[in-house]
N, C-alpha and C positions, 0 to 999 in steps of 0.2 A: 049525569055524572059530573059534568062541568059545573053545574049549579051547586051541587053538594060541595065540591072542592072550593068554589068561590065563597060559599057560605062559611065554611070552616076557616078560610083565610080571613074573611071579614071579622069573624068572631075573635080570632087571634090578634089581629091588628087593633081591634077596638079595646081588647083587654090590656094590650101593651100601652096604648095611648092614655088609658085611665090609670093603670097600675104604676107606670114608670114615674110620673111626677110625685105620687104618694111615696114611693120607695126613696126617691131623692130627698124628699122632705124628712122622712124618718132617719135617713143616714146623716143628714145635716144636724138634726137634733142629737143624735148619738155622738157625732163628732164634737159638738159644742159641750155636751155633758162631760165627756172624757177630757177634753181640753181644759175646761174649767176645773175639773178635779185634779188634774196634774199640775196646773199652774196656780192653784190656790195655796199660798204659803201662810202658816199661822203668823199672826202679828205678834209684836213684842209682849203685849199683855197676856196673851194666851201662853206664850213660852214661859213667862215668869210663874204663872199659875201651875203649870205642869212641873216645873223645876222645884217649886217650894214644897 
């Protein structure tokens, strides 16, 4: 019984140690995407073309 519990615990900790860095990487990319989207302002040439 103890071995089964320890095996389950080992599986959980192993999946966390592999999955967490990947999750952090994906969240960082998501953050950068939306940051760039929100902070990208059209330049003057683009404004003139849309107003003309």
